[in-house]
ZAMAR-412756 format. One record per residue: residue number from 1; chain; x, y, z of N, C-alpha, C in turn. Coordinates in steps of 0.2 Angstrom, whole numbers. Atoms other than C-alpha are relative to their C-alpha. Example, Ala and Ser with C-alpha at 12.3 -4.5 7.8 and 13.67 -1.06 7.14 Angstrom:
REM residues 2
{num 1 cadena A nu 4 nv -6 nw 0 cau 62 cav -22 caw 39 cu 4 cv 6 cw 0}
{num 2 cadena A nu -4 nv -6 nw -1 cau 68 cav -5 caw 36 cu -4 cv 5 cw 3}
This chain:
REM residues 92
{num 1 cadena A nu 3 nv -4 nw 0 cau 0 cav -1 caw 1 cu 4 cv 8 cw -2}
{num 2 cadena A nu -6 nv -6 nw 0 cau 8 cav 18 caw -4 cu -4 cv 5 cw 4}
{num 3 cadena A nu 2 nv -4 nw -5 cau 7 cav 31 caw 6 cu -5 cv 7 cw -5}
{num 4 cadena A nu 4 nv -6 nw 3 cau -7 cav 42 caw -5 cu -8 cv -5 cw 2}
{num 5 cadena A nu 7 nv 4 nw 0 cau -19 cav 28 caw -1 cu -3 cv 4 cw 7}
{num 6 cadena A nu 2 nv -3 nw -6 cau -31 cav 33 caw 16 cu -3 cv -8 cw 0}
{num 7 cadena A nu 1 nv 6 nw -3 cau -35 cav 18 caw 29 cu -3 cv 6 cw 4}
{num 8 cadena A nu 3 nv -2 nw -6 cau -46 cav 22 caw 45 cu 1 cv -5 cw 3}
{num 9 cadena A nu -3 nv 1 nw -5 cau -45 cav 19 caw 59 cu -4 cv 3 cw 9}
{num 10 cadena A nu 5 nv -4 nw -6 cau -56 cav 21 caw 78 cu 7 cv 4 cw 3}
{num 11 cadena A nu -5 nv -7 nw -2 cau -47 cav 37 caw 86 cu 0 cv -3 cw 10}
{num 12 cadena A nu 2 nv 4 nw -7 cau -51 cav 25 caw 103 cu 2 cv -6 cw 3}
{num 13 cadena A nu -3 nv 9 nw -1 cau -44 cav 11 caw 113 cu -7 cv -5 cw -2}
{num 14 cadena A nu 2 nv 8 nw 2 cau -47 cav -7 caw 106 cu -7 cv -4 cw 6}
{num 15 cadena A nu 5 nv 3 nw -4 cau -56 cav -11 caw 123 cu -7 cv 4 cw 1}
{num 16 cadena A nu 4 nv -2 nw 3 cau -68 cav 4 caw 119 cu -6 cv -1 cw -5}
{num 17 cadena A nu 4 nv 3 nw 5 cau -73 cav -2 caw 103 cu -4 cv -7 cw 2}
{num 18 cadena A nu 3 nv 2 nw -1 cau -79 cav -18 caw 109 cu -6 cv 1 cw 5}
{num 19 cadena A nu 4 nv -3 nw -3 cau -90 cav -11 caw 120 cu -7 cv 1 cw -2}
{num 20 cadena A nu 9 nv -1 nw 5 cau -104 cav -6 caw 107 cu 1 cv -6 cw -2}
{num 21 cadena A nu 1 nv 6 nw 4 cau -113 cav -18 caw 99 cu 2 cv -2 cw -7}
{num 22 cadena A nu -6 nv 0 nw 9 cau -107 cav -28 caw 84 cu -4 cv 4 cw -4}
{num 23 cadena A nu 5 nv -6 nw 4 cau -122 cav -20 caw 74 cu 3 cv 5 cw -1}
{num 24 cadena A nu -2 nv -4 nw 3 cau -115 cav -5 caw 76 cu 10 cv 1 cw -1}
{num 25 cadena A nu -9 nv -2 nw 1 cau -95 cav -8 caw 75 cu -2 cv -3 cw -7}
{num 26 cadena A nu -2 nv 1 nw 6 cau -99 cav -18 caw 57 cu -3 cv 6 cw -5}
{num 27 cadena A nu 0 nv -8 nw 4 cau -110 cav -2 caw 52 cu 3 cv 4 cw 0}
{num 28 cadena A nu -5 nv -4 nw -2 cau -96 cav 8 caw 57 cu 5 cv 1 cw -6}
{num 29 cadena A nu -6 nv 3 nw 4 cau -84 cav -3 caw 49 cu -4 cv 1 cw -10}
{num 30 cadena A nu 1 nv 2 nw 7 cau -95 cav -4 caw 31 cu -2 cv 8 cw -3}
{num 31 cadena A nu 0 nv -6 nw 4 cau -99 cav 16 caw 31 cu 8 cv 2 cw -3}
{num 32 cadena A nu -4 nv -3 nw -2 cau -81 cav 20 caw 35 cu 4 cv -4 cw -6}
{num 33 cadena A nu -4 nv 2 nw 5 cau -74 cav 8 caw 21 cu -1 cv 5 cw -6}
{num 34 cadena A nu 2 nv -6 nw 9 cau -85 cav 18 caw 7 cu 4 cv 7 cw 1}
{num 35 cadena A nu -2 nv -7 nw 2 cau -78 cav 34 caw 12 cu 6 cv 0 cw -3}
{num 36 cadena A nu -6 nv 0 nw 2 cau -61 cav 29 caw 13 cu 2 cv -3 cw -7}
{num 37 cadena A nu -1 nv -1 nw 8 cau -64 cav 22 caw -7 cu -3 cv 4 cw -3}
{num 38 cadena A nu -1 nv -6 nw 3 cau -69 cav 37 caw -11 cu 4 cv 5 cw 2}
{num 39 cadena A nu -7 nv -7 nw -2 cau -55 cav 47 caw -4 cu 5 cv -3 cw -5}
{num 40 cadena A nu -5 nv 4 nw 5 cau -43 cav 34 caw -14 cu -2 cv 4 cw -5}
{num 41 cadena A nu 2 nv -3 nw 8 cau -53 cav 41 caw -30 cu 2 cv 9 cw -1}
{num 42 cadena A nu -2 nv -7 nw 2 cau -48 cav 58 caw -25 cu -4 cv 3 cw 4}
{num 43 cadena A nu 6 nv -5 nw -4 cau -64 cav 66 caw -15 cu 5 cv 1 cw 7}
{num 44 cadena A nu -3 nv 0 nw -5 cau -56 cav 73 caw -1 cu -9 cv -2 cw 5}
{num 45 cadena A nu 4 nv 2 nw -6 cau -65 cav 64 caw 16 cu -2 cv 5 cw 4}
{num 46 cadena A nu 2 nv -8 nw -6 cau -68 cav 83 caw 26 cu -4 cv 1 cw -5}
{num 47 cadena A nu 4 nv -1 nw 2 cau -79 cav 82 caw 14 cu -6 cv -2 cw -2}
{num 48 cadena A nu 4 nv 6 nw 1 cau -91 cav 69 caw 14 cu -2 cv 1 cw 7}
{num 49 cadena A nu 7 nv 0 nw -7 cau -106 cav 69 caw 28 cu -1 cv 7 cw 1}
{num 50 cadena A nu 5 nv -7 nw -2 cau -114 cav 83 caw 38 cu 7 cv 5 cw 5}
{num 51 cadena A nu -3 nv -4 nw -2 cau -104 cav 97 caw 46 cu 1 cv -2 cw 9}
{num 52 cadena A nu -2 nv -3 nw -8 cau -98 cav 100 caw 63 cu -1 cv 3 cw 4}
{num 53 cadena A nu -1 nv -5 nw -4 cau -97 cav 113 caw 76 cu 7 cv 0 cw -1}
{num 54 cadena A nu -7 nv 0 nw 1 cau -78 cav 108 caw 74 cu 1 cv -2 cw -7}
{num 55 cadena A nu -2 nv 0 nw 7 cau -69 cav 102 caw 60 cu -3 cv -10 cw -2}
{num 56 cadena A nu 2 nv 10 nw 1 cau -75 cav 81 caw 61 cu -7 cv 1 cw -5}
{num 57 cadena A nu 6 nv 3 nw 5 cau -90 cav 74 caw 49 cu -4 cv -2 cw 3}
{num 58 cadena A nu 2 nv 5 nw -2 cau -103 cav 66 caw 56 cu -2 cv -4 cw -7}
{num 59 cadena A nu 4 nv 4 nw 2 cau -110 cav 50 caw 47 cu -5 cv -4 cw 4}
{num 60 cadena A nu 3 nv 2 nw -3 cau -126 cav 45 caw 48 cu -2 cv -8 cw -1}
{num 61 cadena A nu 0 nv 10 nw -1 cau -128 cav 22 caw 52 cu -5 cv -1 cw -2}
{num 62 cadena A nu 9 nv 3 nw 2 cau -143 cav 12 caw 44 cu -3 cv -1 cw 5}
{num 63 cadena A nu 1 nv 2 nw -5 cau -146 cav 9 caw 62 cu -3 cv 5 cw 5}
{num 64 cadena A nu 3 nv -7 nw -1 cau -151 cav 27 caw 65 cu 6 cv 3 cw 8}
{num 65 cadena A nu -5 nv -5 nw -4 cau -134 cav 30 caw 76 cu 2 cv 4 cw -6}
{num 66 cadena A nu -4 nv -2 nw 2 cau -122 cav 40 caw 70 cu 9 cv 0 cw 2}
{num 67 cadena A nu -6 nv -1 nw -3 cau -103 cav 43 caw 69 cu 3 cv 7 cw -2}
{num 68 cadena A nu -4 nv -8 nw 3 cau -89 cav 58 caw 66 cu 6 cv -4 cw -2}
{num 69 cadena A nu -7 nv 0 nw 2 cau -73 cav 56 caw 59 cu 4 cv 6 cw -2}
{num 70 cadena A nu -6 nv -5 nw 3 cau -58 cav 67 caw 57 cu 6 cv -2 cw -7}
{num 71 cadena A nu -6 nv 0 nw 7 cau -48 cav 68 caw 40 cu 8 cv 1 cw 3}
{num 72 cadena A nu -8 nv -2 nw -1 cau -29 cav 66 caw 43 cu 4 cv -2 cw -5}
{num 73 cadena A nu -4 nv 1 nw 10 cau -22 cav 69 caw 24 cu 8 cv 2 cw 3}
{num 74 cadena A nu -6 nv -1 nw 1 cau -5 cav 73 caw 32 cu 5 cv -7 cw 2}
{num 75 cadena A nu -4 nv 9 nw -6 cau -1 cav 55 caw 43 cu 0 cv -3 cw -9}
{num 76 cadena A nu 1 nv 6 nw 5 cau 4 cav 42 caw 31 cu 2 cv -6 cw 2}
{num 77 cadena A nu 4 nv -1 nw 6 cau -4 cav 33 caw 27 cu -5 cv 5 cw 1}
{num 78 cadena A nu 6 nv -5 nw -1 cau -19 cav 45 caw 25 cu -1 cv -2 cw 6}
{num 79 cadena A nu 5 nv 2 nw -1 cau -30 cav 42 caw 39 cu -6 cv 3 cw 1}
{num 80 cadena A nu 3 nv -5 nw 1 cau -47 cav 46 caw 41 cu -2 cv -4 cw 7}
{num 81 cadena A nu 0 nv 2 nw -6 cau -50 cav 43 caw 61 cu -8 cv -1 cw 3}
{num 82 cadena A nu 7 nv -1 nw -4 cau -67 cav 39 caw 69 cu 1 cv 0 cw 7}
{num 83 cadena A nu 0 nv -3 nw -8 cau -68 cav 49 caw 84 cu -5 cv 1 cw 3}
{num 84 cadena A nu 5 nv -2 nw -4 cau -84 cav 47 caw 91 cu -3 cv -5 cw -5}
{num 85 cadena A nu 5 nv 5 nw 0 cau -96 cav 34 caw 89 cu -8 cv 2 cw 7}
{num 86 cadena A nu 6 nv 1 nw -5 cau -117 cav 35 caw 96 cu -4 cv -4 cw -3}
{num 87 cadena A nu 2 nv 5 nw 2 cau -124 cav 21 caw 95 cu -8 cv 2 cw 1}
{num 88 cadena A nu 8 nv -3 nw -1 cau -145 cav 23 caw 95 cu -1 cv -4 cw 6}
{num 89 cadena A nu 4 nv 2 nw -6 cau -155 cav 21 caw 111 cu -1 cv -6 cw 0}
{num 90 cadena A nu 1 nv 9 nw 2 cau -161 cav 3 caw 106 cu 6 cv -1 cw 4}
{num 91 cadena A nu -6 nv 4 nw 2 cau -145 cav -4 caw 104 cu 4 cv 2 cw 5}
{num 92 cadena A nu -5 nv 0 nw -5 cau -137 cav 1 caw 121 cu -2 cv -5 cw 6}
């Protein structure tokens, strides 16, 4: 993999990740993978999703939850960091 490709990763500890329901983890993975595919095609991931008060972007999940990403284009490889995951209340 060359440095011009994007990858994504959770920006919180792995033990926090496993505390989320598997459905939410799977949905975040599917949407984040799609964002990375678009980024590899040249679409700026910082322009995808809904704006937030800061520089992160919000992405809706099929279950009704959402998550936020932060594009770190100067990292090598380029990184789409999942910085916040909010499951819908019925899955908690």
